[in-house]
C-alpha positions in Angstrom: -59.3 30.6 57.2 -59.1 34.2 55.9 -56.5 35.9 53.7 -54.5 38.6 55.6 -52.3 41.3 54.2 -49.2 42.0 56.3 -46.3 44.4 56.6 -43.1 43.8 58.5 -39.3 44.4 58.6 -36.5 41.9 58.3 -33.3 41.9 60.3 -31.8 44.4 57.9 -34.7 46.8 58.5 -36.1 46.4 55.0 -39.9 46.8 54.7 -41.6 43.7 53.5 -45.2 43.1 52.6 -47.3 40.1 51.5 -50.4 38.0 52.0 -51.0 35.0 54.2 -53.8 32.6 55.0 -54.5 32.4 58.7 -57.3 31.9 61.2 -56.7 35.2 62.9 -54.2 38.1 63.3 -52.4 36.3 66.1 -51.5 33.5 63.8 -50.2 35.9 61.2 -48.0 37.6 63.9 -46.7 34.2 65.1 -45.9 33.0 61.6 -44.0 36.2 60.7 -41.9 36.1 63.8 -41.1 32.4 63.0 -39.8 33.7 59.7 -37.7 36.3 61.6 -39.8 39.2 60.4 -40.9 41.9 62.8 -44.6 42.5 62.1 -46.1 46.0 62.0 -49.5 45.7 63.8 -51.0 48.6 61.9 -50.1 46.9 58.6 -51.9 43.6 59.3 -55.5 43.5 58.2 -57.9 41.0 56.7 -58.1 41.4 52.9 -61.4 42.9 51.8 -62.2 44.4 55.2 -62.0 48.1 56.1 -61.4 51.2 54.1 -58.4 49.7 52.3 -60.6 47.2 50.5 -59.5 46.8 46.9 -62.2 47.1 44.3 -61.4 45.2 41.1 -63.3 46.3 38.0 -63.0 43.8 35.1 -60.9 45.1 32.3 -59.6 48.1 34.3 -57.1 46.3 36.5 -53.4 46.3 36.0 -52.2 44.3 33.0 -49.1 42.1 32.8 -46.9 43.3 29.9 -44.0 41.7 28.2 -41.7 44.3 29.9 -42.8 43.0 33.3 -42.0 39.4 32.4 -38.6 40.3 30.8 -37.5 42.3 33.9 -38.7 39.6 36.2 -36.9 36.8 34.3 -33.6 38.7 33.9 -33.4 39.7 37.5 -34.4 36.3 38.7 -31.6 34.7 36.6 -29.0 37.3 37.9 -29.9 36.7 41.5 -29.8 32.9 41.2 -26.4 33.0 39.5 -25.2 35.2 42.4 -26.1 32.4 44.8 -29.3 33.9 46.3 -31.8 31.2 47.4 -34.9 30.9 45.2 -37.2 31.9 48.1 -35.3 35.1 48.8 -35.2 35.8 45.0 -39.0 35.6 44.8 -39.3 37.8 47.9 -37.1 40.5 46.4 -38.8 40.3 43.0 -42.2 40.6 44.6 -41.1 43.6 46.7 -39.6 45.5 43.8 -42.3 45.1 41.2 -44.9 47.8 40.8 -47.5 45.6 39.1 -50.0 44.2 41.7 -50.8 41.2 39.6 -47.2 40.2 39.3 -46.6 40.9 43.0 -49.5 38.7 44.1 -48.4 35.8 41.8 -44.8 36.0 43.0 -45.9 36.0 46.6 -48.0 32.9 46.0 -45.1 31.2 44.2 -42.8 32.1 47.1 -45.3 30.6 49.6 -45.6 27.4 47.5 -41.9 27.0 47.2 -41.4 27.6 50.9 -43.9 24.8 51.6 -41.9 22.3 49.5 -43.3 22.7 46.0 -40.9 22.9 43.1 -40.5 26.1 41.3 -41.8 24.6 38.1 -45.0 23.4 39.8 -45.5 26.7 41.6 -45.1 28.7 38.4 -47.5 26.4 36.4 -50.3 27.5 38.7 -50.0 31.0 37.1 -50.4 30.6 33.4 -51.2 34.3 33.0 -47.6 35.1 33.8 -45.8 31.9 33.0 -47.0 30.1 29.8 -46.3 26.5 28.9 -43.0 27.4 27.1 -41.8 29.3 30.1 -42.7 26.5 32.6 -41.1 23.8 30.4 -37.8 25.7 30.1 -37.7 26.4 33.9 -38.3 22.7 34.5 -35.4 21.8 32.1 -33.2 24.4 33.9 -34.1 23.0 37.3 -33.4 19.4 36.2 -30.1 20.3 34.5 -28.9 22.7 37.1 -28.6 25.5 34.5 -31.6 27.7 35.7 -29.7 31.0 35.4 -28.7 30.3 31.8 -32.2 29.3 30.9 -33.7 32.4 32.5 -31.3 34.6 30.5 -32.3 32.8 27.3 -36.0 33.3 28.2 -35.6 37.0 28.7 -33.9 37.4 25.3 -36.5 35.2 23.7 -39.4 37.2 25.1 -37.9 40.5 23.9 -37.4 39.1 20.4 -40.9 37.7 20.3 -42.4 41.1 21.3 -40.3 42.8 18.5 -41.5 40.3 16.0 -45.2 40.7 16.9 -44.8 44.5 16.8 -43.4 44.4 13.3 -46.2 42.2 12.0 -48.8 44.3 13.8 -47.4 47.5 12.3 -47.4 46.1 8.8 -51.1 45.1 9.3 -52.3 48.3 10.9 -50.8 50.7 8.3 -52.9 49.6 5.3 -55.9 49.0 7.5 -55.8 52.6 8.8 -55.4 54.0 5.2 -58.4 52.0 4.0 -60.6 53.1 7.0 -59.7 56.8 6.4 -60.5 56.4 2.7 -63.8 54.7 3.4 -64.8 57.5 5.8 -63.9 60.2 3.3 -65.8 58.5 0.4 -68.8 57.9 2.7 -69.0 61.6 3.7 -68.8 62.7 0.1 -71.5 60.3 -1.1 -73.8 60.9 1.9 -73.5 64.7 2.4 -71.8 66.3 -0.6 -73.2 64.5 -3.6 -76.9 65.0 -2.6 -76.4 68.8 -2.7 -75.1 68.6 -6.2 -77.9 66.2 -7.2 -80.5 68.7 -6.1 -78.9 71.5 -8.1 -78.6 69.5 -11.2 -82.1 68.1 -10.9 -83.5 71.7 -11.2 -81.5 72.3 -14.4 -83.7 69.9 -16.3 -80.9 68.7 -18.5 -79.4 65.3 -19.2 -76.4 64.5 -17.0 -73.2 62.8 -18.1 -73.2 59.0 -17.5 -70.4 59.3 -14.9 -72.4 61.9 -12.9 -75.6 59.8 -13.1 -73.6 56.7 -11.8 -72.2 58.7 -8.9 -75.6 60.1 -7.9 -77.2 56.6 -8.2 -74.4 55.2 -5.9 -75.0 58.1 -3.4 -78.7 57.3 -3.3 -78.1 53.6 -2.9 -75.6 54.2 0.0 -78.1 56.6 1.6 -80.9 54.1 1.5 -78.9 51.1 2.6 -76.2 52.7 4.7 -77.4 51.1 8.0 -77.7 47.7 6.5 -74.2 48.0 4.9 -72.8 49.2 8.2 -74.3 46.3 10.1 -73.1 43.9 7.4 -69.5 45.2 7.7 -69.7 45.0 11.5 -70.9 41.4 11.3 -67.8 40.3 9.4 -65.4 40.6 12.4 -68.0 39.1 14.7 -68.5 36.2 12.4 -64.7 35.6 12.2 -64.5 35.8 16.0 -67.3 33.3 16.4 -65.6 31.0 13.8 -62.3 31.2 15.6 -64.0 29.8 18.7 -64.0 26.4 17.1 -61.0 24.4 15.9 -62.4 23.9 12.5 -63.3 27.6 12.0 -60.0 28.8 13.4 -58.2 26.5 11.0 -60.2 27.7 8.1 -59.6 31.4 9.0 -55.9 30.9 9.5 -55.6 28.9 6.3 -57.3 31.7 4.4 -55.0 34.3 6.0 -52.0 32.5 4.7 -53.3 32.8 1.1 -53.8 36.6 1.2 -51.3 38.2 -1.1 -48.3 39.9 0.7 -49.9 39.6 4.1 -50.1 35.8 4.0 -46.4 35.5 3.2 -45.6 37.8 6.1 -47.7 35.7 8.5 -46.2 32.5 7.3 -42.6 33.7 7.8 -43.5 35.1 11.2 -45.0 31.8 12.3 -42.0 29.8 11.0 -39.5 32.1 12.8 -41.5 31.7 16.0 -41.6 27.9 15.7 -37.9 27.6 14.9 -36.8 29.9 17.7 -39.0 28.2 20.3 -38.0 24.7 19.3 -34.3 25.5 19.2 -34.6 27.3 22.6 -36.2 24.2 24.2 -33.7 21.8 22.7 -30.8 24.0 24.0 -32.4 23.9 27.4 -32.4 20.1 27.4 -36.1 19.4 26.5 -36.5 16.4 24.2 -37.7 16.9 20.7 -41.1 15.3 21.1 -41.9 17.5 24.1 -40.5 20.6 22.4 -42.8 20.1 19.4 -45.8 19.6 21.7 -45.1 22.9 23.4 -44.2 25.0 20.3 -47.1 23.8 18.3 -49.4 26.1 20.2 -47.0 29.1 20.0 -47.0 29.5 16.3 -50.1 31.6 16.3 -51.5 29.8 13.3 -53.8 26.7 13.5 -52.6 25.3 10.1 -48.9 25.2 11.2 -49.9 23.9 14.7 -51.7 21.0 13.1 -48.7 20.3 10.8 -46.3 20.3 13.8 -48.5 18.0 15.8 -48.7 15.6 12.9 -44.9 15.9 12.6 -44.6 14.9 16.3 -46.8 11.9 15.7 -44.6 10.9 12.7 -41.5 11.1 14.8 -42.9 8.5 17.1 -43.1 6.2 14.1 -39.4 6.5 13.3 -39.4 9.2 10.6 -37.0 12.1 10.6 -38.1 15.7 11.3 -37.0 17.0 7.9 -39.0 14.4 6.1 -42.1 15.1 8.0 -41.8 18.9 7.6 -41.4 18.4 3.9 -44.4 16.2 3.5 -46.6 18.6 5.5 -46.5 21.1 2.6 -46.5 24.0 5.0 -42.8 24.6 5.5 -40.6 25.9 2.7 -37.8 23.7 1.2 -35.1 25.9 2.9 -36.4 25.0 6.3 -36.6 21.3 5.5 -33.0 21.3 4.1 -31.5 23.1 7.1 -33.3 20.8 9.5 -32.0 17.8 7.6 -28.5 19.2 7.9 -29.0 19.8 11.6 -30.2 16.3 12.2 -27.3 14.9 10.2 -24.6 16.6 12.2 -26.4 16.4 15.5 -26.9 20.2 15.9 -30.6 20.5 15.3 -31.0 23.3 17.9 -28.2 25.4 16.3 -29.8 25.0 12.8 -33.2 25.9 14.1 -31.8 29.1 15.7 -30.3 29.9 12.3 -33.6 29.3 10.6 -35.3 31.6 13.1 -32.7 34.3 12.6 -33.0 34.1 8.8 -36.8 34.3 8.9 -36.8 37.2 11.3 -34.7 39.0 8.8 -37.2 37.9 6.1 -40.0 39.4 8.3 -38.2 42.7 8.4 -37.8 42.7 4.6 -41.5 41.6 4.1 -42.7 44.5 6.3 -40.6 47.0 4.4 -41.8 45.5 1.1 -45.4 45.5 2.2 -45.4 49.1 3.4 -43.5 50.2 0.3 -45.9 48.5 -2.1 -49.1 49.2 -0.2 -48.6 53.0 0.2 -48.5 53.9 -3.5 -51.2 51.4 -4.4 -53.6 52.8 -1.7 -52.7 56.3 -2.7 -53.5 55.6 -6.4 -56.8 53.9 -5.6 -57.8 56.6 -3.2 -56.8 59.3 -5.7 -58.8 57.5 -8.5 -61.9 57.1 -6.4 -61.9 60.7 -5.0 -60.8 62.2 -8.3 -63.6 60.3 -10.1 -66.2 61.6 -7.6 -65.0 65.2 -7.9 -64.8 65.0 -11.8 -68.2 63.4 -12.0 -69.8 66.3 -10.1 -68.1 69.0 -12.1 -68.7 67.4 -15.6 -72.2 69.0 -15.9 -70.7 72.4 -15.0 -68.2 72.0 -17.8 -70.9 70.9 -20.1 -73.0 74.0 -19.4 -69.9 76.2 -19.9 -69.4 74.6 -23.3 -73.0 75.3 -24.3 -72.8 78.9 -23.3 -69.8 79.5 -25.5 
């Protein structure tokens, strides 16, 4: 069988398009007419044949962004709540999206649902669009008959997750950009400016101040070993990337990142907010606690917290409470453990977890402001001291000569 692309119009005259597996064009036409779609003969062609063949270049194709998923999820929930059948919802969503990856996935999901597959099972075949958390919540919504409410929560959740990631990324990028600019400026001075001064002072035949000699020696060392230093610095990200390909290495890197001053606190709060929000969302949707912890363990973005959550899940199976297990893990702050204990006591664990998530999202905001507020003057002072020291060291001999002339 071959994969055919088709175009046709429904009874309302609306233009539809999609893909279908068939033995030949006649079978495509017959199937479309069975679905009460009037096929357009010029719009039916085998995929990959003819001048319309699509060329996919790895890394250059369309990407699926969070905005695409948010819009898809929200519109899906609105149409289901309005009473539109799921198959028609998927058809409309596929028709209105401009992202070819999303369109193709939705068309496949629609075909699978039309053939008797559940929506959850059909979505689980496309992890690029629908991750484990998304699929589990859709499954809970299907089972409980509250799919529109679940999809609305998912849309809000994705938006909040994107905002949280952007805040953390902004806080990390700002100091990194300043450090890179400072490194480039200092390297240019040491490699190109200082040697010129060194040649001038060498012809004077006089002893140089210690600070000037130190700067010239540093310039010569950097000039001799610049390539090795550059390769060494480039090897650090590569080594971290290779280490993160194993569970042990990823756990070690993530554990070290949590101990970095200022940044570690920000990463911890971000991971706790993500865990609390995800778990509370799943519990609200009707997913049991053990399954919720299994899903959310992999969404924290930190291997240390993931291991602690999985160990907590195993402890729950032995009859311990969630608050006790979180406290013994040594990863979660006492505030989280206390609020979880209160939630377990009053039977409102999902509500308390959502409050924890809201609190730590605000803490992330404050941590970002605090980090940028502290890092900016510190980096400026360090950069000023380094650049000022280099400039002063080069002009000290000139001041010395001026003093001798007087």
